[in-house]
Phi, psi and omega in degrees: 000136175263133177248123180257108181270130170226164179207162170049050178294324175048051173075009181265074184300313184297317177298319182296311183297317179297317180298318180292319178297316180297330181276354178087025181294129177247108186302330184277336185250327186263165177253128176269128176240113176260125188264038170096155179070066176282333194250176173077151174077301182281168188272355190230049180298320182294321179294322177300312181298316181299320178297314179306311186286347173282338182286118181292332178246107185211149171227125186243115182261138184287135171249168182297324178293322180296315182287325176296317178298320178300316179299320181291313184293320181272010173063031174277350178204166180255150181295139184237173183300322183291341175293328176291318177297324182280355173091020180300320179304326178295325178292316178299318177302316182295316184283330186258358178073024179291145178282329174229162184296335185241033180274001178209172180287130182303315184292325176295322177297317178296322177296319178297319180295333182296343180264001183286118184292329180290322176299316181295323176296317179302311182295326177295328184274345186300136171240177184254335180195159171228155184221124170258173179304329182232013183211134172241136177234135175207174187288300182243306177194173178269163180303140180240173174222153180278130181242342181199141178257129173248162177306119174080357178199163177256146168276129184246157170218159177300132176292118183298342180261021187301330182293336184251004180291129180244009180276113183298326181296323179296315179291324178299316178300324183291342178278354178267222190259133173223062185291338181299319180294319182288314183297327179268006176055044178274077186255175182281139179286334189234009180217154167276152169238132180246128181222161168254225170066304181273128178301125186302321182292328179291320177295319178299319177299316181295322180276013173067030172244088192300136185242357176293141172267340177211091185286344184265353181289153178297324176233085190298141172286133185247138175277106186264013183289167180304141176243126176248134182249107172047040178059023182243327184217144181232123181246118190244002179289111183262020180052063187302335182264005178283122189290336185257053174113012176296154187208167168259113179278149177237127176243123184259129181230136180245135179205140175278346182258144174280148182282156166285134181248126181257107174227173185245000000 
């Protein structure tokens, strides 16, 4: 079975479809794995969701934007200023058919979305991570634990019991940022880990593999392609909403075994 990994589509339906077509994705034979953040920012979140649910073989991993939208739509939280920065109005526009992002009341839009059957199906299917014999995929990182306090920050390590954690709040936190693990290269000794969330070019810059194509330009062109670090980590977030060359990256993985799926 071929598994086609994509991540952080963020409502960019056309970019996603083109990337999958160029990679040779066969909806009837291959498995689509989206590594989180289907929504916000881009103009076609509803089309992205509809495409996912058309795929008979699919695995949908939760991203921080997906879970935040769920909290807003199901009224578990109220919309905040950072939701505007994160592009939630564009998602409401897509689902509610608004002509402009602010052509209706935000809360009325969220209420309308709560009745969308495809959204509810999407949330029912979300998992937090999948594991093959030599590959783990999740949105940002796996649950960690604090092992030592330094001035202004904690030293973290992977929670050895992450596979059995059933606390949703712990997994929700893991879908956000955990740069300490990445910056200190605390990776698996015997498996690759594949994530989205972190812009691939930024990780490449941090790991001293420069990705700018023109560092002297006022608005430098950035190489947004997938970054692999020493056969240990794969970063596939291609900044799909970046106007100067952002993309949806596709990573193809083949396995005769089905993955273990971690959901709650």
